N, C-alpha and C positions, 0 to 999 in steps of 0.2 A: 504493500500500500504506500509506503514511504517512497519507494522507487517510482511508482506511478505518479505520485504527487510531484516529485522532482521533474519528471519528464513533462508533465502538463504545464508546470511553471515555466520550464525552459521554452516550451512551444509558445506559450502566451507571451513571454518576454521577446522572443525573436519576432513573432507576428507583430507585436506592438512597435518594435524598432523599424520593421519594414512597412508599416502602415503609412499610407500617403496622407499628408495633412492638407486640408483645404479650409479656407475661411468660410464662416457661415454668415451670421449677421454682422460680425466684425472680424477683423484680422487678429491673429495671435501674434504678439510681439515677443520675439525671443532675444533676450539680452545676454544669454549665456554664451558670449562670443567665442571665448577661447576653446571651449569643448566642442564647438561647432565649426572650428577651423578658421575663424576670423581673427585678424590681428587688431587689437583694440587701439594701439598707438597709430596704426595706419588709417583706421577709420576716423580718428580725430584729425589727422592730417588731410584726409579726403574731405571732411566737412569744411576745413579751412580753405581748401582748394575751391570748393563749390562757392564759398562766400567771396573769395578774392578774385577768382579767375573766370567765373561764369555768371550768367544772368538768369539761370533757371529759377523757377518759382516753386517747384515741388519735385521730389524724387523719393523712390523707395527701392530698396534691395530686398528681394524675397529669396529665401533659401529653404528648401525642403517644405515649401508651403507656408512659411512664417516670415513676417517682416523682421529683418535683423538690423536694418538701418533706415531712417527716414529723415527727410530734410524739407523745410519749407511747409507750405500749405498743401497737403495731399488730399484735402476734401473738396477743394474748390473746382467747380466745373469751368473749363475754358476750351477754346478752339484747339483741336488736335491736328489741324492741317492735313497733310497727306497720309497720316496714319489711317485716315478714313478708307483708303484704298485697300489696305491690308485687312481691315474689318470687313469690307465688302467681299473680299476673296473668301473669307470664312463663311459668310452667308450663302455663297454660291453652292457649297458642298452638298447640302441636303437636296437641292433641286437638280444638281448634276446627277446625283446617284439615283434619284427617283425618276429620272428621264424627262422632267419638265424643261430643263435646260440641256440642250444638245450642243456640245462644244464645237462640233464640226458644221454647225449651221452658219450660213453666210449672211452678210448684211443684205444681200439681194433677197434671200429667202425671208428675212426678217422685215423687208420693206423699209429699210432704214436709209434715209437721205438727210441732207442738211441744207442750211441757207445757201452755202456754196455747194452746188450739186456734185455728187460723187461720180467718178468715172466707173466704167464697167470693171476695170481692174480693181479699183478700190472696193467696189461692192462684192468682190469675190473673197474678201477677207472673212475669216471665221471668228466666232466667239473666242475660241482658244487663242487666236492671234491677238485679239483685243485685250484679254486679261493678262497676257504676257508682254504687253507693250510692243508687239511686233506686227501691227496691223498693216503697215505700209501706207496708212492714210496720214498725211502730214498737214492737215488743216488745223487752224487755230481752235483751241478750246474756248469755252465761254468765260474762263477765268485764267488768271496768270499763275505763275509758280511752277513752270516746267522748263524743259530744255528744247523747246521747239526751234529756238534760234539756230540750233545745229542741224535742222532738218535738211535732207537733200531735196531735190526738185520733186514735185508731185509726179506720180506714175513712173518714177525711176527705179523703184524697188518692188519686187513681187511681195505680196502679203506673206508674212512668216519668215522672211529672209533678213529683215533689218530691225534692230531694236532702237527705239527712241522713246525717251521719257516725255510723253506728250499728253496733256490733260484731255485732248479730244478722245483718246482711247479710254481713259479712266472714266470720264463722264458718260460716254456711250455705254460703258460696262454697267453703269448704274441704271441707265434707261433700259438696257436689255434685261437686266435682272427683274425690273418691275413689269416689263412687257411680258416676259415668258412665265413669270410666277403669278402675276396678278396681285402681288403684294407690295406695299410701300416699304422702302428700305428701312425707315426708322421704326416702323412697326415690327419688322423682322429683327432688327437689333434688339428691340425690347423682348420679343418672344424667344429668339434663339440664344441671346446672351444675357441681357440685363436681368431678367427674371430668374432663369435657372442658376446664374452665377451669384445671385443675391447682391447685385450691385447696390452700394450704399447711397450713391449720389446721382444716379441716372435720373435725368429730367427730360421726358419726351417733349415738353413744350419748348425747350431750347433749340431743338434740332430743326434746321431749315436749309433749303437749297438756295443757291445764289449763282449768278452769272449774267453776262451780257448776252441776252437771247437774240440780239440783232447780229451777233457774230456766229453763234451756234445755237441750235435748238435745245441743246442738252446742258442743263445746269450742273454745277458741282453739288454733290450731296454732303455738305459740310457737317461735321459732328463736334459735339461738346462732351467731354468726359472729365472726370477727376483722375488724379494720378493713381489713387488706390484702386479705382475701377479699371484703369488701363492695366494695372498689375494683375487683376483677375483674368483679363483677356489673355495676358501673357502666360499665366499659370495654366489656363486651359490648353494653350498650344504646347506648353512644355509637357503636359500630361497626355499629349497625343489625342486631344479631343475628349478626354474623359474628365468628368467632374464628380467627385465622390464616387458613387457606384453607377453613375449614368454616363453613357457614351453620347455626348451632345454633338460632336463632330466625328465623322468616321476617321479612324486612324489612317486609312488609305488616303483620304482627302488632305489631311494635315501633311502627310508625306509628299503628296503631289504638289501642294502649294509651295513647299519649301525645297523642292528639287530643282536643280539648275536647268533652266531653259536657255538663259543667256549667260555667257562667260563674263568674267570680270574684264578680260581683255577687250571684249566688244563693248561693254559698258563704258570703259575708259575712252576707247577710240571714238565712240559716237557722241560723247559729251565733252570731249576735249578738255578734260580736267582729271586730276588725280589726287589721291590722299595717300597717307602712309598705310592705309588698309585697302585691300581690293574687295570689291563687292560684285557678285553675280546677281542674277535676278530670276525669280520663279514666277508664281502667280501673285504679283503685287506684293511680294515680300523680298527684302534684300538679304543676300546670303554672304556671310563672311568667308573670304577665301584667301589662300596663300599667307596665312598667319601662323607662325611657328608655335606660339603659346598654346599648349594643349587645352587650356581652359576654353578656348574659342572653337574647339572642334565641333562642327555642326551648328554653330551659332547663326542666328538670323534675326532680322530687325524690321520693324516698321519705323519709318522716319517722317518727320514733318518739319516744315520751315519754321524758323525762329528758335527751334529747340524742343522737339517732341519726339519721344521714342518709346517703343516697347521692344525690348531685346531679350531673347531667350538663349541661355547657355546650357544646352542639354547635358554636356559632359560633367558639369558640377551642380546640376539641379538648381539653377539660379535664374531669376527674372529680374531685370532692372527696368523700371518705368520712370520716365521723367517728362516734365513739360515746362513750357515757358509761356506765360500769359502775355501775348503780344500787345494787348491794349495798354499795358503798363509802359510801352515803349521799350521793352526788353527783347533782346535777340542774341542768339549764339550762332556763329558761323559753323560750317560743317566740321571743320577741324576741331573746334572746341567740343562739339557733340561727340566726336569719336574719342577724344581724351576722357570725357566723362565716363564713357562705357568701358574703356580700357582700365582706367584707374579704379573703377568700381570693383572689378574682380581681382585687381592686384592686392586688394585687402584680404583675399582668401588664400590661406596658406596650403591647405590640403588639396592634393590632386589625385 
């Protein structure tokens, strides 16, 4: 009997250690840094770096489903810029898998045109090309904040053969989602993410589309989130679409979104810019490449202008979410954003 009790205790202990932690109504804050592999002195230095060298307004580091570091106002909802695109990619999964969205469907089949009429070549692009930023359609989007200035001449590239970070693609991806599913994007964010993830700060009334509809018919589906709710999205991705005991996104779709479609070499060549980190591209998620630090193995990010990010580090079970409230007149260049993410996990000792 004593032996059986010991075995059962050992089983319970191991099971508890291996259990996945998820926030419910609120996050769990784990301040037992050293035993969880975090360097206290480095975390203090990191906080000073955020104060002295960045303009971010909120940041959390999540390790094993618990917040181990927080900075600024993590409850405040504000504009998350292009992180919206990665959120939309997540929403697509359910409807790709049930057949409502067929990724090989063309713009011609969808009867999609614009203020500037599309050519027959442009109409041959598929949904798959659209959500991987490889449409070959180089028209202006209804909003700014992309790399269209680097676009080649219209009709010079076949759909699927050329990557360009152009808001026309991303905005049309939103229109296609609503057309094919019959559902509003923001209602789907609420249904697929906000409610099942127990988001603490989600406010449906803040969400609204914007854009110059005299340039393009398709507005941008802007989004407003809090930092701690962005971290919930990141944790769902880290756990391959599973939340507690429920599979909210299929593991297959998470893998597909974060698999390389465009190499970092093509990204750099087509945007004429470089950083000290190389990024490839999947379905509206940025993929960390060619970085020797093992902590970044398989890492991927959502990024937004001014300084917004949801970054997942699968190798070390970490999510970092940060944001910058632009209406305060605050902004971080992309180099600073990368430093924030690299320095965040430099505080982690165990690999």
